[in-house]
Structure formats: C-alpha cells, structure tokens
C-alpha positions in Angstrom: 17.7 29.3 7.1 15.5 25.8 6.7 12.3 25.3 8.4 10.8 21.9 9.7 8.0 20.8 11.0 7.0 17.5 12.4 3.5 15.6 12.8 2.5 12.1 12.7 3.1 11.3 16.3 0.2 10.1 18.9 -0.3 6.9 21.0 -0.5 3.3 19.5 -0.1 -0.2 20.7 2.9 -2.1 20.9 3.2 -4.1 17.2 1.5 -0.7 15.9 2.7 1.5 12.9 2.8 5.3 12.9 4.0 7.4 9.9 5.9 10.6 10.9 6.1 13.4 8.5 8.4 16.3 8.2 7.5 19.6 6.1 10.5 21.5 5.3 10.4 25.4 3.8 13.0 27.9 3.3 16.4 27.3 1.6 16.0 23.4 1.3 17.7 23.8 -1.9 20.9 24.1 0.0 20.7 21.0 2.6 22.3 17.7 2.1 20.7 15.3 4.3 17.6 14.7 6.3 17.8 13.0 9.6 15.5 11.9 12.4 16.4 11.7 16.1 14.6 10.9 19.6 14.8 11.5 22.8 13.3 9.5 25.6 12.8 11.3 28.8 16.2 11.2 30.8 18.2 10.0 28.1 19.9 11.5 25.3 19.1 12.5 21.7 19.8 9.7 19.7 19.9 8.9 15.7 17.1 7.1 14.5 17.6 7.4 10.6 18.8 9.9 7.8 18.6 10.1 4.0 20.3 12.0 1.4 18.3 14.9 0.7 18.0 13.5 -3.2 16.6 10.3 -1.7 19.5 7.7 -1.3 21.4 6.6 0.3 19.8 6.0 3.6 21.2 4.9 6.9 19.5 3.6 9.9 20.2 2.8 13.7 20.4 -0.9 14.8 17.6 -0.6 17.1 15.4 0.3 14.3 16.8 -1.4 11.3 14.2 -3.5 9.5 11.5 -1.8 11.3 11.4 1.5 10.2 11.7 3.2 6.8 12.9 6.8 5.8 12.0 8.6 2.7 11.5 11.8 0.6 9.1 13.2 -1.7 11.1 15.9 -3.0 8.5 17.6 -5.3 6.4 17.9 -2.3 9.6 18.9 -0.2 8.3 16.2 2.9 10.3 13.7 4.8 8.8 10.6 6.4 9.3 8.0 8.9 7.7 4.9 8.5 7.4 2.9 11.8 6.4 -0.6 12.1 6.7 -3.1 15.1 6.9 -0.5 17.4 7.5 -1.3 20.8 7.3 0.4 24.2 11.3 1.4 23.7 10.2 3.4 20.8 8.7 5.8 22.9 10.3 9.4 22.7 10.1 12.8 21.0 10.9 12.5 17.2 12.6 15.2 15.8 13.0 16.3 12.7 16.5 17.7 11.4 18.1 18.7 8.2 22.3 19.1 7.3 23.4 22.2 5.3 27.1 20.1 4.7 27.9 16.9 3.1 29.1 14.6 6.3 30.2 11.0 6.9 28.9 11.7 10.3 24.9 11.5 9.4 24.6 9.7 12.7 25.8 12.8 15.0 23.5 15.4 16.1 26.2 17.8 15.6 26.1 17.7 12.0 22.7 18.8 11.8 21.8 22.8 11.3 18.1 22.9 11.8 15.9 21.3 14.0 11.9 20.9 14.0 10.2 20.9 17.4 9.3 17.4 17.7 6.3 15.3 17.7 5.7 12.8 20.5 5.4 8.9 19.9 4.2 6.8 22.6 3.9 3.0 22.4 2.0 1.3 25.0 2.5 -2.3 26.1 
C-alpha cells in the first residue's frame, strides 16, 4: 500500500502561482509513476501531469504545458506540481496519484492504484 497526502492548495488571483506537494509513504519502492489529476465541479477528473518515480520522463496535459512543472524529490519521497500563470479555468480539486505498474497510459485515471484526498485550488479573476 502507498499513502499519499497533498498540500499547498489555496486561493490565488489569476496570473499567480501555487506549488502543490504530495507526500508519499508506505511501499513507494514498488511504484512506477506519480500523477496529478484535477476535478472541477460537474466535470470528470482529468489528467494534469505525470512523472516516472525515478524523476523522468515527464508528461503534461496540453492545457498546462509551459505553465505547470511536475517534479520529484526521491530522497524525501515527495512530489511537486509548480503551477504558474494560473487562470480561473485551473480551479479544481487537485489529486496526487501513484501507479504500481509500468504503463504507457499515464494520462488515464485507471492506470493509478493509489490516490490522495485532494487539495483545493481556487483561482479568482
């Protein structure tokens, strides 16, 4: 089992930045990918970014490419999502997730076995 705890969400004005953190514990040595997903009210959960547990490669949704950066600190077993140039469309509950098995479908929620409880990001206009 792997436990994931997100933090760092909050309220920010459009154009601002936030850094989300994901603390992993448990059998993290058996995981292959860490992903970030988000879900806005009334919408499906969507892929944001993913990173191989070792630190590379990385993958991004087109909507966040160039604005968001995913990273990992393996020494601390932490994952991060740096979010810049935020817009109201980025408002959502952001989830950290971990995949136990290698996959090419890193953008698919079904590829992930463990999920955090989410952290709310609200961007005001």
